[in-house]
C-alpha positions, -999 to +999 in steps of 0.1 A: +368+735+678+391+714+696+420+726+718+451+739+700+486+735+709+511+762+698+549+759+696+572+788+688+587+782+654+626+781+658+643+807+635+615+832+632+604+863+652+566+854+655+563+821+638+544+792+655+534+756+648+499+747+658+486+711+664+450+702+668+426+674+662+398+681+638+367+658+635+350+656+601+374+682+585+359+676+550+323+672+561+299+647+576+314+612+576+350+622+569+376+608+593+391+627+622+427+641+615+456+657+633+461+691+618+496+707+618+499+742+607+529+768+603+524+804+606+553+827+601+531+857+613+521+839+645+485+836+635+480+800+647+443+799+637+451+809+600+484+791+592+501+796+558+509+760+556+490+730+569+488+692+567+460+669+579+472+634+591+446+607+595+446+596+631+454+561+621+487+575+606+499+595+636+520+568+653+537+561+621+544+598+614+557+603+650+580+573+646+593+586+613+600+622+629+618+607+657+640+587+634+652+619+617+664+637+650 
């Protein structure tokens, strides 16, 4: 498993945002993704919510997020 970065989730006691790269998340031949998870309990390895973003879309997602600051 790849290195995971965790960020404290603002407005929660224990919540975290987890970010990591996952290769072949859906089996052999599937594309690598950036995985972003949210855990209110602080269990970064088992988030309650997560999204997988294909690496080819990461730059556009970052740009969109920066635009809403």
